[in-house]
C-alpha positions in Angstrom: 289.8 82.7 -54.7 291.4 80.7 -57.5 293.1 83.8 -58.8 294.4 84.7 -55.3 295.9 81.2 -55.0 297.6 81.4 -58.4 299.0 84.9 -57.7 300.3 83.7 -54.4 301.9 80.7 -56.0 303.7 82.8 -58.6 305.1 84.9 -55.8 306.3 81.8 -53.9 308.0 80.5 -57.1 309.8 83.9 -57.5 310.9 83.9 -53.9 312.2 80.3 -54.2 314.2 81.4 -57.3 315.6 84.4 -55.4 316.6 82.2 -52.4 318.6 79.9 -54.7 320.5 82.8 -56.2 321.3 84.4 -52.8 322.4 81.0 -51.5 324.7 80.5 -54.5 326.2 84.0 -54.0 326.9 83.2 -50.3 328.4 79.8 -51.2 330.9 81.6 -53.5 331.8 84.5 -51.2 335.3 83.2 -51.0 335.6 82.1 -54.7 338.2 84.3 -56.4 336.8 86.3 -59.3 333.2 85.3 -58.6 330.6 87.8 -59.8 327.3 88.1 -57.8 323.9 87.5 -59.4 320.6 89.0 -58.5 317.1 88.1 -59.7 315.0 90.4 -61.8 311.2 90.3 -61.5 308.6 92.2 -63.3 304.8 92.7 -62.9 302.8 90.6 -65.3 299.2 91.7 -66.0 296.9 88.9 -67.2 295.6 90.0 -70.6 292.1 88.6 -70.1 291.6 87.7 -66.4 289.7 90.4 -64.5 287.9 90.6 -61.2 284.8 92.2 -62.9 282.7 92.1 -59.7 285.2 94.3 -57.9 285.6 98.1 -58.1 288.8 100.0 -58.3 292.4 98.8 -59.2 291.8 95.3 -57.8 289.9 94.4 -61.0 293.2 93.8 -62.8 295.1 90.7 -61.8 298.8 91.2 -61.4 301.3 88.2 -61.3 305.0 88.0 -60.6 307.2 87.2 -63.7 310.8 86.0 -63.3 312.6 87.6 -66.2 316.1 86.4 -65.5 319.3 87.2 -63.7 321.3 90.5 -63.5 325.0 90.0 -63.0 327.3 92.5 -61.2 330.5 92.7 -63.0 332.1 95.3 -60.8 335.7 94.5 -59.7 336.2 92.8 -56.4 338.7 93.8 -53.8 342.3 92.7 -54.2 343.9 90.3 -51.8 347.6 89.8 -51.4 348.8 86.2 -51.4 352.5 86.5 -52.4 352.2 83.3 -54.5 354.2 83.6 -57.7 351.5 82.3 -60.0 348.6 84.2 -58.4 347.4 87.1 -60.6 344.7 89.7 -60.4 343.5 91.8 -63.3 343.1 95.5 -62.6 340.6 96.8 -65.2 338.2 95.3 -67.7 339.8 92.1 -68.8 339.6 88.3 -68.7 342.1 85.4 -68.7 341.5 82.9 -71.5 341.2 79.3 -70.5 341.2 76.2 -72.7 338.4 73.7 -71.9 337.1 70.6 -73.7 334.2 72.8 -75.0 336.5 75.5 -76.4 337.8 78.8 -75.0 336.3 80.1 -71.8 337.1 83.3 -69.7 337.7 83.9 -66.1 339.0 86.5 -63.6 339.9 83.8 -61.1 343.7 84.2 -60.9 344.5 81.3 -58.5 346.9 79.8 -61.1 349.3 76.9 -60.5 351.4 74.4 -62.4 350.3 70.9 -63.4 352.6 67.9 -63.3 353.9 68.8 -66.8 354.7 72.4 -65.8 351.8 73.9 -67.6 350.1 76.9 -66.1 346.5 75.9 -65.2 343.6 77.2 -63.2 342.7 75.7 -59.8 340.4 73.3 -61.7 343.4 72.1 -63.9 342.4 73.8 -67.1 345.2 75.3 -69.2 345.5 79.1 -69.2 346.4 80.4 -72.6 349.1 82.8 -73.5 349.4 84.8 -76.7 351.0 81.7 -78.3 349.0 79.0 -76.6 349.5 77.2 -73.3 352.5 78.4 -71.2 354.9 75.8 -69.8 357.5 76.4 -67.1 360.2 73.9 -66.4 359.8 72.2 -63.0 363.3 73.2 -62.1 363.0 76.8 -63.1 362.8 79.4 -60.3 362.3 83.2 -60.0 358.9 83.3 -61.7 358.0 86.9 -62.5 354.8 88.2 -64.1 355.0 91.8 -65.4 352.1 94.2 -65.4 351.6 93.5 -69.1 351.3 89.7 -68.4 354.7 88.8 -69.6 356.1 85.7 -67.7 359.7 85.0 -67.2 361.9 82.8 -65.0 365.6 82.3 -64.4 365.6 80.5 -67.8 364.3 83.6 -69.6 361.0 84.7 -71.2 358.3 82.0 -71.2 355.4 83.8 -72.8 352.7 86.3 -72.0 349.2 85.8 -70.6 346.5 86.4 -73.1 344.1 89.0 -71.7 340.8 89.9 -73.6 337.7 92.0 -73.1 334.2 92.1 -74.6 332.0 94.8 -76.0 329.2 93.8 -73.6 330.0 91.8 -70.5 326.3 91.3 -69.8 326.2 88.9 -72.7 328.7 86.5 -71.0 327.2 83.2 -70.0 328.3 81.8 -66.6 329.6 78.2 -66.5 330.3 77.0 -63.0 331.6 79.4 -60.4 334.0 81.5 -62.3 334.1 80.5 -66.0 332.2 82.3 -68.7 331.4 81.6 -72.3 330.6 84.2 -75.0 329.3 84.3 -78.5 331.0 87.6 -78.9 334.4 87.9 -80.5 337.0 88.8 -77.8 339.1 91.8 -78.2 342.6 92.6 -76.9 342.7 94.4 -73.6 345.9 96.5 -73.6 344.9 98.9 -70.9 344.6 96.4 -68.0 347.3 95.6 -65.5 348.3 92.2 -64.2 349.2 92.2 -60.5 351.4 89.3 -59.4 351.0 87.7 -56.0 347.4 88.9 -55.7 343.9 87.7 -56.5 340.6 89.4 -57.1 338.2 88.4 -54.4 334.5 87.7 -55.0 332.4 90.9 -55.3 329.6 89.4 -53.2 328.7 91.6 -50.2 327.9 89.0 -47.6 326.0 91.3 -45.2 323.7 92.5 -48.0 323.1 88.9 -49.2 322.2 87.8 -45.7 319.8 90.7 -45.3 318.2 89.7 -48.6 317.9 86.1 -47.5 316.2 87.1 -44.3 313.7 89.3 -46.2 313.1 86.5 -48.7 312.3 84.0 -45.9 309.9 86.4 -44.2 308.1 87.1 -47.5 307.8 83.4 -48.3 306.4 82.7 -44.8 303.9 85.5 -45.2 302.7 84.1 -48.5 302.5 80.7 -47.0 300.2 82.0 -44.2 298.0 83.7 -46.8 297.7 80.4 -48.8 296.7 78.5 -45.6 294.1 81.1 -44.8 292.6 80.9 -48.3 292.5 77.1 -48.0 290.7 77.4 -44.7 288.2 79.9 -46.2 287.6 77.4 -49.1 287.0 74.6 -46.7 284.7 76.7 -44.5 282.7 77.7 -47.6 282.3 74.1 -48.7 281.2 73.0 -45.3 278.6 75.8 -45.2 277.3 75.0 -48.6 277.0 71.3 -47.6 275.1 72.4 -44.5 272.6 74.5 -46.5 271.9 71.7 -48.9 271.3 69.2 -46.1 269.0 71.6 -44.2 
């Protein structure tokens, strides 16, 4: 019975983890450039624990092992905003952002100008060009961003967005909703296209996530019922044993 309780508890812990991931996906369904996560579970066979008094496959005890997250890096759909500083990246590429902890990478193209005229993310972090941060005069107009990332205004050329790619996107580490860190050396991404006046939407499929949430709740409830039944069996066994001793 102890083994059954432990196996059920590992399942509940895995389901709780899955629910947290699904809830985070749904919370960021409207976050530009957000990439959906999914949990990855494997079967874990206890190396020494066995139900030796049982016959058949039930002799081996199988637990649930939470091995980590799998991130979906497929491109989200494009949404037209017609805002001059909004950009979407078509292809495998990342904007480079300067943070207090060093360079980070994002596909969230909801860019804007800070009070000093510097191009920043919607969190206020400087977006880097090929020569560093890009500044646009507050009185300048006619902002145009070409497909190669070149930025110009009525005052002339202002710089070009630095777009990079990585050999293995799965090695990127998420920080917050749309920033990523990487121990890999970034490479130039000359084949991507920058689309002005558009943003890449989250690639979260809301209906699919809601379905997964319902299935997770049902599974958690089922395991909870099993645990309560086993607790009741334990209590009944103790009461019967106590009755036999007192007889």
